[in-house]
C-alpha positions, 0 to 999 in steps of 0.5 A: 500500500502506498499513501497518496494525497486525497486531492491528488487521488480525486483528480486522478479519479476525475480523469479516469475514463470509466468512473470520472463522470461520477459526481465529485462527492462520490469520487471523494467518498471513493478516495477516502476509502481506498488505497493505492497499490503498485504492481511490477510486471509479472506480479500477481494481483489476484490468484485463482481460487482466492476468496473474494473477501481478500480483494475488492474493486480495482480502479486501474489508474495506469498499466495493464492487467490480464486475467489468465484461466485454466479450464482444462481445455488446452491449458492456461489462456488469457480471458480478459485484459484491463488497462488504465482507465478501466475497472476490475476486481469485485464490483457491487452486486457481484455474486462471485465467491472466488477469483476464476483465474490469475490476475497478472500485471502485464506492465507497471500498474497502479490500482486504486483498491477499495475493499468490498467491505465498503460496498454496502455503504457505496451502494447507499451513498454513491448511486451514480458510481454504483450505476457505472460499476453495475454496467461494467459488471454486466458488460464483463458478464456478457464478455465472459459468456461469449468467450465461454460459448466461443470456446465450446464451439471451438472444442466441438469443431476440433472434435468434428475435424478430428473425427473427419480426419480419422474417417478420411485416413481409415476408410471403412 
């Protein structure tokens, strides 16, 4: 954790592409309850299976994060990426119980971290910020679902191609 001047973080949050349009009072609330975390290239931000109570909202200020998952079909692969100006981690109303993969810093990264313990108060106190974050969560859910469907189609196509190749090489 790194200490940062409250005025400076509010200015950085106002310039943030995703949440910068929220009212200043709500960004000040966020600034008062968060803390700055810095990650070097290759650092783990979260680990697969990590309980959701041990991490919170990631407001990516600078840098680049990637989420790698291993679904047992071809090994570990990149599922999603976030760069400065985006948000990740646990979002208000999220029902996830643990991290689905490894979050890794792909570049020097700064995150404004807000622990999920603050979410009930955020929902009551910061309605516009909460609305922005819920929309991000919905977009993320759509992305994860479409990625899963694409992966299933590719697996099916691979099985079909393998079966066809087998028949072509071994005619009855």
